[in-house]
Backbone and ligand atoms as CSV (ligand in chain L), in Angstrom:
chain,resi,resn,atom,element,x,y,z
A,1,MET,N,N,30.797,42.845,-30.620
A,1,MET,CA,C,30.032,41.760,-31.243
A,1,MET,C,C,30.842,40.510,-31.364
A,2,LYS,N,N,32.103,40.637,-31.795
A,2,LYS,CA,C,33.043,39.583,-32.035
A,2,LYS,C,C,33.264,38.917,-30.573
A,3,TYR,N,N,33.427,39.842,-29.674
A,3,TYR,CA,C,33.859,39.397,-28.258
A,3,TYR,C,C,32.645,38.572,-27.654
A,4,LEU,N,N,31.423,39.071,-27.987
A,4,LEU,CA,C,30.193,38.424,-27.422
A,4,LEU,C,C,30.127,37.023,-27.966
A,5,LEU,N,N,30.560,36.840,-29.284
A,5,LEU,CA,C,30.503,35.556,-29.808
A,5,LEU,C,C,31.444,34.569,-29.296
A,6,VAL,N,N,32.649,35.068,-28.997
A,6,VAL,CA,C,33.820,34.276,-28.365
A,6,VAL,C,C,33.227,33.925,-27.020
A,7,PHE,N,N,32.723,34.883,-26.277
A,7,PHE,CA,C,32.221,34.632,-24.953
A,7,PHE,C,C,31.139,33.479,-24.933
A,8,PHE,N,N,30.240,33.521,-25.854
A,8,PHE,CA,C,29.290,32.448,-25.947
A,8,PHE,C,C,29.852,31.075,-26.271
A,9,LEU,N,N,30.753,31.083,-27.198
A,9,LEU,CA,C,31.380,29.880,-27.670
A,9,LEU,C,C,32.179,29.179,-26.439
A,10,THR,N,N,33.013,29.992,-25.915
A,10,THR,CA,C,33.842,29.389,-24.830
A,10,THR,C,C,32.862,29.067,-23.668
A,11,GLY,N,N,31.866,29.819,-23.395
A,11,GLY,CA,C,30.909,29.504,-22.341
A,11,GLY,C,C,30.219,28.129,-22.613
A,12,SER,N,N,29.828,27.866,-23.926
A,12,SER,CA,C,29.110,26.654,-24.145
A,12,SER,C,C,30.115,25.532,-24.032
A,13,ILE,N,N,31.349,25.697,-24.268
A,13,ILE,CA,C,32.257,24.659,-24.186
A,13,ILE,C,C,32.635,24.295,-22.688
A,14,PHE,N,N,32.933,25.345,-21.980
A,14,PHE,CA,C,33.440,25.093,-20.636
A,14,PHE,C,C,32.430,24.910,-19.552
A,15,SER,N,N,31.247,25.573,-19.781
A,15,SER,CA,C,30.359,25.523,-18.615
A,15,SER,C,C,29.190,24.425,-18.936
A,16,PHE,N,N,29.365,23.645,-19.912
A,16,PHE,CA,C,28.288,22.784,-20.242
A,16,PHE,C,C,28.176,21.571,-19.316
A,17,ALA,N,N,26.963,21.548,-18.790
A,17,ALA,CA,C,26.638,20.541,-17.821
A,17,ALA,C,C,25.374,19.825,-18.414
A,18,GLY,N,N,25.282,18.452,-18.229
A,18,GLY,CA,C,24.098,17.884,-18.844
A,18,GLY,C,C,22.810,18.299,-18.186
A,19,ASP,N,N,21.793,18.314,-18.936
A,19,ASP,CA,C,20.410,18.704,-18.449
A,19,ASP,C,C,19.603,17.426,-18.387
A,20,PRO,N,N,19.187,17.029,-17.188
A,20,PRO,CA,C,18.420,15.837,-17.091
A,20,PRO,C,C,17.136,15.836,-17.839
A,21,LEU,N,N,16.517,17.051,-17.946
A,21,LEU,CA,C,15.235,17.040,-18.737
A,21,LEU,C,C,15.432,16.740,-20.196
A,22,ILE,N,N,16.360,17.361,-20.708
A,22,ILE,CA,C,16.792,17.145,-22.154
A,22,ILE,C,C,17.176,15.604,-22.278
A,23,GLY,N,N,17.891,15.030,-21.378
A,23,GLY,CA,C,18.322,13.712,-21.381
A,23,GLY,C,C,17.102,12.749,-21.395
A,24,LYS,N,N,16.136,13.074,-20.612
A,24,LYS,CA,C,14.856,12.304,-20.500
A,24,LYS,C,C,14.171,12.275,-21.831
A,25,LYS,N,N,14.062,13.459,-22.471
A,25,LYS,CA,C,13.368,13.639,-23.810
A,25,LYS,C,C,14.099,12.768,-24.920
A,26,LEU,N,N,15.435,12.809,-24.773
A,26,LEU,CA,C,16.333,12.026,-25.632
A,26,LEU,C,C,16.100,10.614,-25.407
A,27,PHE,N,N,16.066,10.195,-24.195
A,27,PHE,CA,C,16.020,8.696,-23.969
A,27,PHE,C,C,14.602,8.189,-24.400
A,28,TYR,N,N,13.590,8.945,-24.154
A,28,TYR,CA,C,12.266,8.413,-24.565
A,28,TYR,C,C,11.812,8.874,-25.976
A,29,GLY,N,N,12.712,9.496,-26.705
A,29,GLY,CA,C,12.548,9.696,-28.126
A,29,GLY,C,C,11.702,10.889,-28.536
A,30,TYR,N,N,11.387,11.824,-27.385
A,30,TYR,CA,C,10.665,13.101,-27.742
A,30,TYR,C,C,11.503,13.964,-28.505
A,31,PHE,N,N,12.922,13.980,-28.212
A,31,PHE,CA,C,13.896,14.701,-29.039
A,31,PHE,C,C,14.572,13.671,-29.826
A,32,PRO,N,N,14.916,13.905,-31.138
A,32,PRO,CA,C,15.653,13.013,-31.909
A,32,PRO,C,C,17.168,13.206,-31.624
A,33,PHE,N,N,17.922,12.108,-31.864
A,33,PHE,CA,C,19.386,12.247,-31.757
A,33,PHE,C,C,19.804,12.916,-33.001
A,34,LYS,N,N,20.888,13.732,-32.818
A,34,LYS,CA,C,21.477,14.564,-33.983
A,34,LYS,C,C,21.838,13.679,-35.143
A,35,ASN,N,N,22.556,12.491,-34.810
A,35,ASN,CA,C,23.025,11.671,-35.863
A,35,ASN,C,C,22.076,10.537,-36.292
A,36,GLY,N,N,20.839,10.727,-35.717
A,36,GLY,CA,C,19.734,9.711,-36.067
A,36,GLY,C,C,19.734,8.366,-35.492
A,37,GLY,N,N,20.488,8.363,-34.328
A,37,GLY,CA,C,20.368,7.108,-33.485
A,37,GLY,C,C,18.952,6.723,-33.007
A,38,LEU,N,N,18.733,5.420,-32.723
A,38,LEU,CA,C,17.466,4.991,-32.312
A,38,LEU,C,C,17.244,5.509,-30.771
A,39,GLN,N,N,16.050,5.860,-30.473
A,39,GLN,CA,C,15.903,6.174,-29.043
A,39,GLN,C,C,16.089,5.029,-28.030
A,40,CYS,N,N,16.684,5.388,-26.932
A,40,CYS,CA,C,17.096,4.279,-26.011
A,40,CYS,C,C,15.831,3.452,-25.625
A,41,MET,N,N,14.706,4.006,-25.460
A,41,MET,CA,C,13.569,3.345,-24.866
A,41,MET,C,C,13.081,2.253,-25.768
A,42,ALA,N,N,13.531,2.204,-26.984
A,42,ALA,CA,C,13.243,1.098,-27.847
A,42,ALA,C,C,13.736,-0.250,-27.290
A,43,CYS,N,N,14.792,-0.254,-26.555
A,43,CYS,CA,C,15.468,-1.445,-26.013
A,43,CYS,C,C,15.563,-1.379,-24.459
A,44,HIS,N,N,15.382,-0.177,-23.800
A,44,HIS,CA,C,15.707,-0.027,-22.427
A,44,HIS,C,C,14.562,0.504,-21.578
A,45,GLN,N,N,14.405,0.245,-20.325
A,45,GLN,CA,C,13.408,0.756,-19.530
A,45,GLN,C,C,14.145,1.684,-18.531
A,46,VAL,N,N,13.534,2.821,-18.174
A,46,VAL,CA,C,13.747,3.573,-17.011
A,46,VAL,C,C,12.481,3.896,-16.406
A,47,ASN,N,N,12.379,3.654,-15.077
A,47,ASN,CA,C,11.136,3.848,-14.291
A,47,ASN,C,C,10.087,3.119,-14.915
A,48,GLY,N,N,10.220,1.975,-15.354
A,48,GLY,CA,C,9.138,1.074,-15.845
A,48,GLY,C,C,8.574,1.339,-17.228
A,49,LYS,N,N,9.199,2.354,-17.980
A,49,LYS,CA,C,8.800,2.715,-19.242
A,49,LYS,C,C,9.840,2.398,-20.293
A,50,GLY,N,N,9.457,1.607,-21.349
A,50,GLY,CA,C,10.415,1.250,-22.373
A,50,GLY,C,C,10.447,-0.181,-22.769
A,51,GLY,N,N,11.347,-0.480,-23.539
A,51,GLY,CA,C,11.551,-1.848,-24.114
A,51,GLY,C,C,12.299,-2.718,-23.198
A,52,THR,N,N,12.164,-4.077,-23.342
A,52,THR,CA,C,12.905,-4.957,-22.504
A,52,THR,C,C,14.031,-5.775,-23.202
A,53,LEU,N,N,14.442,-5.479,-24.384
A,53,LEU,CA,C,15.540,-6.177,-25.054
A,53,LEU,C,C,16.798,-5.992,-24.191
A,54,GLY,N,N,17.173,-4.731,-23.885
A,54,GLY,CA,C,18.342,-4.463,-22.964
A,54,GLY,C,C,17.974,-4.328,-21.576
A,55,PRO,N,N,19.027,-4.280,-20.720
A,55,PRO,CA,C,18.769,-4.195,-19.292
A,55,PRO,C,C,18.077,-2.944,-18.891
A,56,ASP,N,N,17.329,-2.938,-17.738
A,56,ASP,CA,C,16.803,-1.730,-17.113
A,56,ASP,C,C,17.913,-0.824,-16.767
A,57,LEU,N,N,17.723,0.549,-17.204
A,57,LEU,CA,C,18.819,1.343,-16.961
A,57,LEU,C,C,18.489,2.380,-15.807
A,58,THR,N,N,17.470,2.147,-15.026
A,58,THR,CA,C,17.065,3.031,-13.934
A,58,THR,C,C,18.302,3.311,-13.034
A,59,LYS,N,N,19.099,2.260,-12.738
A,59,LYS,CA,C,20.195,2.402,-11.738
A,59,LYS,C,C,21.529,2.287,-12.376
A,60,VAL,N,N,21.538,2.445,-13.680
A,60,VAL,CA,C,22.784,2.295,-14.361
A,60,VAL,C,C,23.887,3.215,-13.972
A,61,TYR,N,N,23.420,4.356,-13.567
A,61,TYR,CA,C,24.436,5.493,-13.048
A,61,TYR,C,C,25.179,4.950,-11.865
A,62,THR,N,N,24.516,4.325,-10.981
A,62,THR,CA,C,25.161,3.817,-9.854
A,62,THR,C,C,26.033,2.575,-10.246
A,63,ARG,N,N,25.564,1.687,-11.030
A,63,ARG,CA,C,26.260,0.481,-11.438
A,63,ARG,C,C,27.648,0.976,-12.218
A,64,TYR,N,N,27.665,1.956,-12.846
A,64,TYR,CA,C,28.866,2.319,-13.489
A,64,TYR,C,C,29.746,3.392,-12.743
A,65,GLY,N,N,29.385,3.482,-11.475
A,65,GLY,CA,C,30.154,4.419,-10.509
A,65,GLY,C,C,30.134,5.876,-11.056
A,66,GLY,N,N,29.067,6.343,-11.476
A,66,GLY,CA,C,28.957,7.801,-11.747
A,66,GLY,C,C,29.088,8.121,-13.230
A,67,SER,N,N,29.085,9.466,-13.600
A,67,SER,CA,C,29.014,9.913,-14.885
A,67,SER,C,C,30.280,9.497,-15.735
A,68,GLU,N,N,31.443,9.551,-15.094
A,68,GLU,CA,C,32.583,9.330,-15.962
A,68,GLU,C,C,32.565,7.913,-16.641
A,69,GLY,N,N,32.241,6.779,-15.862
A,69,GLY,CA,C,32.204,5.572,-16.372
A,69,GLY,C,C,31.131,5.425,-17.418
A,70,LEU,N,N,29.976,6.014,-17.165
A,70,LEU,CA,C,28.804,5.848,-17.965
A,70,LEU,C,C,29.045,6.572,-19.380
A,71,LYS,N,N,29.714,7.831,-19.224
A,71,LYS,CA,C,29.910,8.510,-20.506
A,71,LYS,C,C,30.966,7.844,-21.321
A,72,ALA,N,N,31.936,7.150,-20.557
A,72,ALA,CA,C,32.932,6.458,-21.394
A,72,ALA,C,C,32.364,5.265,-22.249
A,73,VAL,N,N,31.356,4.474,-21.703
A,73,VAL,CA,C,30.808,3.410,-22.341
A,73,VAL,C,C,29.793,3.791,-23.529
A,74,LEU,N,N,29.389,5.054,-23.321
A,74,LEU,CA,C,28.347,5.515,-24.339
A,74,LEU,C,C,28.938,6.216,-25.426
A,75,SER,N,N,30.271,6.606,-25.396
A,75,SER,CA,C,30.857,7.470,-26.424
A,75,SER,C,C,31.421,6.519,-27.564
A,76,GLY,N,N,31.805,7.031,-28.652
A,76,GLY,CA,C,32.148,6.362,-29.771
A,76,GLY,C,C,31.092,5.435,-30.278
A,77,GLU,N,N,31.360,4.170,-30.495
A,77,GLU,CA,C,30.417,3.297,-31.040
A,77,GLU,C,C,29.583,2.614,-29.987
A,78,THR,N,N,29.878,2.951,-28.767
A,78,THR,CA,C,29.363,2.354,-27.422
A,78,THR,C,C,30.008,1.017,-27.277
A,79,ALA,N,N,30.140,0.659,-26.056
A,79,ALA,CA,C,30.970,-0.595,-25.673
A,79,ALA,C,C,30.038,-1.889,-25.797
A,80,PHE,N,N,28.852,-1.792,-26.152
A,80,PHE,CA,C,27.957,-2.847,-26.063
A,80,PHE,C,C,27.599,-3.504,-27.382
A,81,PRO,N,N,27.854,-4.770,-27.596
A,81,PRO,CA,C,27.687,-5.430,-28.866
A,81,PRO,C,C,26.393,-5.314,-29.464
A,82,SER,N,N,25.307,-5.371,-28.650
A,82,SER,CA,C,23.930,-5.368,-29.222
A,82,SER,C,C,23.650,-3.906,-29.763
A,83,MET,N,N,24.282,-2.933,-29.288
A,83,MET,CA,C,23.952,-1.510,-29.596
A,83,MET,C,C,24.880,-1.059,-30.765
A,84,LYS,N,N,25.877,-1.806,-30.977
A,84,LYS,CA,C,26.947,-1.322,-31.968
A,84,LYS,C,C,26.329,-1.100,-33.365
A,85,PRO,N,N,25.618,-2.155,-33.894
A,85,PRO,CA,C,25.003,-1.981,-35.254
A,85,PRO,C,C,24.074,-0.815,-35.288
A,86,VAL,N,N,23.380,-0.479,-34.166
A,86,VAL,CA,C,22.505,0.710,-34.162
A,86,VAL,C,C,23.194,1.977,-34.266
A,87,PHE,N,N,24.292,2.152,-33.431
A,87,PHE,CA,C,24.945,3.455,-33.327
A,87,PHE,C,C,26.170,3.623,-34.060
A,88,ARG,N,N,26.594,2.541,-34.827
A,88,ARG,CA,C,27.835,2.630,-35.502
A,88,ARG,C,C,27.855,3.832,-36.397
A,89,ASN,N,N,26.833,4.072,-37.217
A,89,ASN,CA,C,26.751,5.052,-38.159
A,89,ASN,C,C,26.098,6.280,-37.590
A,90,SER,N,N,25.567,6.160,-36.333
A,90,SER,CA,C,24.918,7.325,-35.799
A,90,SER,C,C,25.299,7.489,-34.260
A,91,PRO,N,N,26.594,7.852,-34.135
A,91,PRO,CA,C,27.064,7.868,-32.679
A,91,PRO,C,C,26.518,9.099,-32.009
A,92,LEU,N,N,26.348,9.017,-30.731
A,92,LEU,CA,C,25.780,10.077,-29.838
A,92,LEU,C,C,26.799,11.222,-29.903
A,93,THR,N,N,26.286,12.457,-29.773
A,93,THR,CA,C,27.159,13.519,-29.615
A,93,THR,C,C,27.581,13.702,-28.127
A,94,LYS,N,N,28.622,14.417,-27.825
A,94,LYS,CA,C,29.163,14.664,-26.548
A,94,LYS,C,C,27.973,15.315,-25.697
A,95,GLU,N,N,27.316,16.308,-26.296
A,95,GLU,CA,C,26.188,16.906,-25.625
A,95,GLU,C,C,25.107,15.972,-25.177
A,96,GLU,N,N,24.695,15.042,-26.133
A,96,GLU,CA,C,23.739,14.115,-25.849
A,96,GLU,C,C,24.070,13.163,-24.775
A,97,ILE,N,N,25.381,12.768,-24.778
A,97,ILE,CA,C,25.872,11.847,-23.747
A,97,ILE,C,C,25.835,12.540,-22.329
A,98,GLU,N,N,26.173,13.841,-22.400
A,98,GLU,CA,C,26.074,14.685,-21.119
A,98,GLU,C,C,24.677,14.714,-20.532
A,99,ASN,N,N,23.771,14.978,-21.475
A,99,ASN,CA,C,22.356,15.022,-21.187
A,99,ASN,C,C,21.726,13.750,-20.619
A,100,LEU,N,N,22.141,12.651,-21.336
A,100,LEU,CA,C,21.702,11.368,-20.971
A,100,LEU,C,C,22.148,10.988,-19.551
A,101,SER,N,N,23.548,11.213,-19.312
A,101,SER,CA,C,24.084,10.909,-18.081
A,101,SER,C,C,23.430,11.663,-16.906
A,102,ALA,N,N,23.134,12.911,-17.166
A,102,ALA,CA,C,22.348,13.755,-16.122
A,102,ALA,C,C,20.954,13.151,-15.836
A,103,PHE,N,N,20.346,12.613,-16.922
A,103,PHE,CA,C,19.099,11.961,-16.698
A,103,PHE,C,C,19.197,10.667,-15.903
A,104,PHE,N,N,20.214,9.900,-16.274
A,104,PHE,CA,C,20.493,8.638,-15.575
A,104,PHE,C,C,20.803,8.933,-14.099
A,105,GLU,N,N,21.585,9.990,-13.894
A,105,GLU,CA,C,21.914,10.400,-12.418
A,105,GLU,C,C,20.689,10.629,-11.658
A,106,GLU,N,N,19.740,11.349,-12.300
A,106,GLU,CA,C,18.502,11.698,-11.556
A,106,GLU,C,C,17.698,10.401,-11.359
A,107,ALA,N,N,17.662,9.582,-12.371
A,107,ALA,CA,C,16.755,8.363,-12.332
A,107,ALA,C,C,17.265,7.463,-11.331
A,108,ALA,N,N,18.664,7.384,-11.102
A,108,ALA,CA,C,19.240,6.444,-10.091
A,108,ALA,C,C,18.817,6.884,-8.700
A,109,LYS,N,N,18.600,8.295,-8.510
A,109,LYS,CA,C,18.244,8.797,-7.128
A,109,LYS,C,C,16.715,8.563,-6.827
A,110,THR,N,N,15.909,8.781,-7.852
A,110,THR,CA,C,14.409,8.874,-7.654
A,110,THR,C,C,13.648,7.679,-8.232
A,111,GLY,N,N,14.249,6.982,-9.288
A,111,GLY,CA,C,13.505,5.993,-10.120
A,111,GLY,C,C,13.378,4.647,-9.464
A,112,LYS,N,N,12.425,3.952,-9.950
A,112,LYS,CA,C,12.197,2.501,-9.474
A,112,LYS,C,C,12.553,1.584,-10.576
A,113,GLU,N,N,13.341,0.553,-10.222
A,113,GLU,CA,C,13.634,-0.530,-11.180
A,113,GLU,C,C,12.547,-1.493,-11.424
A,114,THR,N,N,12.438,-2.046,-12.575
A,114,THR,CA,C,11.387,-3.030,-12.735
A,114,THR,C,C,11.866,-4.369,-12.890
A,115,GLY,N,N,13.097,-4.635,-12.387
A,115,GLY,CA,C,13.693,-5.972,-12.597
A,115,GLY,C,C,12.973,-7.040,-11.774
A,116,LYS,N,N,11.985,-6.764,-11.032
A,116,LYS,CA,C,11.361,-7.732,-10.166
A,116,LYS,C,C,10.552,-8.745,-10.874
A,117,LEU,N,N,10.033,-8.197,-11.921
A,117,LEU,CA,C,8.949,-9.086,-12.658
A,117,LEU,C,C,9.546,-10.297,-13.290
A,118,PRO,N,N,10.668,-10.285,-13.946
A,118,PRO,CA,C,11.270,-11.543,-14.566
A,118,PRO,C,C,11.536,-12.513,-13.468
A,119,GLY,N,N,11.981,-12.125,-12.335
A,119,GLY,CA,C,12.253,-12.958,-11.186
A,119,GLY,C,C,10.933,-13.724,-10.675
A,120,ALA,N,N,10.040,-12.962,-10.613
A,120,ALA,CA,C,8.710,-13.527,-10.166
A,120,ALA,C,C,8.187,-14.576,-11.261
A,121,LYS,N,N,8.389,-14.147,-12.578
A,121,LYS,CA,C,7.894,-15.121,-13.659
A,121,LYS,C,C,8.786,-16.489,-13.477
A,122,PHE,N,N,10.038,-16.294,-13.238
A,122,PHE,CA,C,10.861,-17.437,-13.187
A,122,PHE,C,C,10.466,-18.398,-12.037
A,123,PHE,N,N,9.988,-17.831,-10.890
A,123,PHE,CA,C,9.626,-18.690,-9.795
A,123,PHE,C,C,8.260,-19.340,-10.103
A,124,PHE,N,N,7.347,-18.564,-10.823
A,124,PHE,CA,C,6.110,-19.224,-11.235
A,124,PHE,C,C,6.290,-20.333,-12.101
A,125,ALA,N,N,7.279,-20.084,-13.118
A,125,ALA,CA,C,7.617,-21.227,-14.079
A,125,ALA,C,C,8.091,-22.390,-13.338
A,126,LEU,N,N,9.136,-22.091,-12.363
A,126,LEU,CA,C,9.776,-23.206,-11.536
A,126,LEU,C,C,8.674,-23.962,-10.708
A,127,GLY,N,N,7.682,-23.157,-10.168
A,127,GLY,CA,C,6.599,-23.871,-9.386
A,127,GLY,C,C,5.802,-24.727,-10.248
A,128,GLY,N,N,5.365,-24.254,-11.453
A,128,GLY,CA,C,4.700,-25.022,-12.424
A,128,GLY,C,C,5.358,-26.239,-12.848
A,129,PHE,N,N,6.691,-26.190,-12.936
A,129,PHE,CA,C,7.577,-27.387,-13.398
A,129,PHE,C,C,7.446,-28.376,-12.235
A,130,ILE,N,N,7.660,-27.931,-11.099
A,130,ILE,CA,C,7.645,-28.899,-9.884
A,130,ILE,C,C,6.284,-29.655,-9.742
A,131,VAL,N,N,5.145,-28.871,-9.936
A,131,VAL,CA,C,3.887,-29.370,-9.930
A,131,VAL,C,C,3.838,-30.530,-11.032
A,132,PHE,N,N,4.213,-30.124,-12.189
A,132,PHE,CA,C,4.209,-31.095,-13.369
A,132,PHE,C,C,4.991,-32.309,-13.028
A,133,LEU,N,N,6.201,-32.165,-12.415
A,133,LEU,CA,C,6.993,-33.411,-12.111
A,133,LEU,C,C,6.274,-34.247,-11.107
A,134,VAL,N,N,5.795,-33.562,-9.982
A,134,VAL,CA,C,5.118,-34.335,-8.852
A,134,VAL,C,C,3.788,-35.014,-9.330
A,135,GLY,N,N,3.095,-34.173,-10.031
A,135,GLY,CA,C,1.772,-34.599,-10.573
A,135,GLY,C,C,2.076,-35.761,-11.536
A,136,GLY,N,N,3.067,-35.700,-12.404
A,136,GLY,CA,C,3.399,-36.773,-13.339
A,136,GLY,C,C,3.714,-37.996,-12.690
A,137,GLN,N,N,4.534,-37.887,-11.560
A,137,GLN,CA,C,4.863,-39.122,-10.789
A,137,GLN,C,C,3.590,-39.912,-10.315
A,138,VAL,N,N,2.689,-39.102,-9.751
A,138,VAL,CA,C,1.531,-39.626,-9.229
A,138,VAL,C,C,0.648,-40.226,-10.410
A,139,PHE,N,N,0.486,-39.468,-11.419
A,139,PHE,CA,C,-0.490,-39.760,-12.493
A,139,PHE,C,C,0.055,-41.110,-13.294
A,140,TRP,N,N,1.371,-41.153,-13.456
A,140,TRP,CA,C,1.798,-42.136,-14.338
A,140,TRP,C,C,2.378,-43.414,-13.499
A,141,ARG,N,N,2.218,-43.388,-12.268
A,141,ARG,CA,C,2.791,-44.493,-11.334
A,141,ARG,C,C,2.387,-45.777,-11.811
A,142,GLY,N,N,0.992,-45.872,-11.816
A,142,GLY,CA,C,0.466,-47.155,-12.188
A,142,GLY,C,C,0.918,-47.753,-13.503
A,143,ARG,N,N,0.997,-46.785,-14.502
A,143,ARG,CA,C,1.324,-47.192,-15.869
A,143,ARG,C,C,2.778,-47.779,-15.942
A,144,LEU,N,N,3.723,-46.960,-15.227
A,144,LEU,CA,C,5.066,-47.480,-15.218
A,144,LEU,C,C,5.274,-48.868,-14.524
A,145,LYS,N,N,4.465,-49.002,-13.537
A,145,LYS,CA,C,4.516,-50.257,-12.934
A,145,LYS,C,C,4.054,-51.425,-13.714
A,146,SER,N,N,2.957,-51.176,-14.362
A,146,SER,CA,C,2.393,-52.214,-15.186
A,146,SER,C,C,3.317,-52.623,-16.450
A,147,VAL,N,N,4.016,-51.638,-16.896
A,147,VAL,CA,C,4.890,-51.834,-18.036
A,147,VAL,C,C,6.116,-52.743,-17.375
A,148,ARG,N,N,6.557,-52.282,-16.263
A,148,ARG,CA,C,7.738,-53.012,-15.657
A,148,ARG,C,C,7.341,-54.549,-15.294
A,149,LYS,N,N,5.998,-54.636,-14.845
A,149,LYS,CA,C,5.538,-56.027,-14.469
A,149,LYS,C,C,5.582,-56.859,-15.769
A,150,ARG,N,N,5.017,-56.188,-16.938
A,150,ARG,CA,C,5.054,-57.006,-18.118
A,150,ARG,C,C,6.475,-57.421,-18.539
A,151,LEU,N,N,7.407,-56.461,-18.337
A,151,LEU,CA,C,8.765,-56.673,-18.806
A,151,LEU,C,C,9.427,-57.865,-17.914
A,152,VAL,N,N,9.084,-57.826,-16.571
A,152,VAL,CA,C,9.723,-58.811,-15.609
A,152,VAL,C,C,9.090,-60.221,-16.029
A,153,GLU,N,N,7.732,-60.138,-16.313
A,153,GLU,CA,C,7.140,-61.292,-16.612
A,153,GLU,C,C,7.673,-61.989,-17.833
A,154,SER,N,N,7.817,-61.096,-18.933
A,154,SER,CA,C,8.204,-61.641,-20.183
A,154,SER,C,C,9.551,-62.199,-20.101
A,155,SER,N,N,10.438,-61.631,-19.150
A,155,SER,CA,C,11.859,-62.067,-19.064
A,155,SER,C,C,11.943,-63.471,-18.244
A,156,ARG,N,N,10.911,-63.857,-17.748
A,156,ARG,CA,C,10.901,-65.159,-17.005
A,156,ARG,C,C,11.096,-66.330,-18.011
A,157,TYR,N,N,10.622,-66.263,-19.226
A,157,TYR,CA,C,10.670,-67.373,-20.020
A,157,TYR,C,C,11.988,-67.601,-20.737
L,1,HEC,C1,C,18.796,-1.975,-30.343
L,1,HEC,C2,C,18.510,-1.912,-28.976
L,1,HEC,C3,C,19.126,-0.981,-28.085
L,1,HEC,C4,C,19.131,0.426,-28.201
L,1,HEC,C5,C,18.407,1.259,-29.229
L,1,HEC,C6,C,19.929,1.019,-27.065
L,1,HEC,N1,N,20.316,-0.126,-26.311
L,1,HEC,FE1,FE,21.655,-0.064,-24.743
L,1,HEC,N2,N,21.774,-2.032,-24.630
L,1,HEC,C7,C,21.203,-2.870,-25.421
L,1,HEC,C8,C,21.369,-4.276,-25.073
L,1,HEC,C9,C,20.798,-5.544,-25.594
L,1,HEC,C10,C,22.291,-4.167,-23.986
L,1,HEC,C11,C,23.032,-5.296,-23.098
L,1,HEC,C12,C,24.456,-5.450,-23.540
L,1,HEC,C13,C,24.640,-6.141,-24.868
L,1,HEC,O1,O,23.982,-7.143,-25.111
L,1,HEC,O2,O,25.274,-5.493,-25.776
L,1,HEC,C14,C,22.621,-2.734,-23.746
L,1,HEC,C15,C,23.435,-2.234,-22.784
L,1,HEC,C16,C,23.335,-0.833,-22.452
L,1,HEC,C17,C,24.140,-0.254,-21.267
L,1,HEC,C18,C,24.846,-1.146,-20.238
L,1,HEC,C19,C,23.799,-1.505,-19.158
L,1,HEC,C20,C,24.371,-2.314,-17.991
L,1,HEC,O3,O,23.550,-2.582,-17.104
L,1,HEC,O4,O,25.452,-2.738,-18.036
L,1,HEC,C21,C,23.964,1.012,-21.179
L,1,HEC,C22,C,24.387,1.978,-20.222
L,1,HEC,C23,C,23.171,1.275,-22.336
L,1,HEC,N3,N,22.768,0.153,-22.967
L,1,HEC,C24,C,22.671,2.626,-22.633
L,1,HEC,C25,C,21.906,2.940,-23.782
L,1,HEC,C26,C,21.527,4.253,-24.226
L,1,HEC,C27,C,21.936,5.520,-23.397
L,1,HEC,C28,C,20.751,4.155,-25.328
L,1,HEC,C29,C,20.246,5.316,-26.224
L,1,HEC,C30,C,21.149,6.206,-26.692
L,1,HEC,C31,C,20.706,2.805,-25.663
L,1,HEC,N4,N,21.389,2.057,-24.801
L,1,HEC,C32,C,20.039,2.299,-26.808
L,1,HEC,C33,C,20.349,-2.560,-26.450
L,1,HEC,C34,C,20.030,-1.271,-26.958
């Protein structure tokens, strides 16, 4: 019985690999974090689902060059200033980080980023601004001229 226990303990320490399914549930808040941290989806998107305060994390696994880099920035208080106040008193456990990392690995292969929308919005805004500038020039042309004319005339005396 004792040996069985030792076997299970060592097994769980040495053979632990992250589970992408558990990671997914943690990310979207179906499973709570052990230390009470806020679910990632409150601020992040993966596959078009989640909040937009933080960056889209669909491809974050690739951006950080794999699980080692990713796990390093998520452990402790996390390396990100906006996340520190939320996770300072509720750090992620090693297991949770492994599971999240496995989920991000899978998402990087199969998921779709939604970073395209803000770009499109930006160009719509830029287009609107140009229309406004050009339209303004045309619309106010006469008025500016008449003001100038009056100024020129009044300076003749
Ligand atoms: C309170 C909102 C919030 C929560 C909750 C949150 N994050 Fe963040 N996260 C951010 C913001 C904002 C950034 C951008 C960097 C910064 O401003 O600090 C960020 C950055 C990151 C980055 C770096 C992204 C990049 O592209 O460089 C990773 C990875 C990350 N968060 C993972 C997570 C994980 C995993 C969770 C859940 C355990 C989580 N975050 C929960 C707000 C949050």
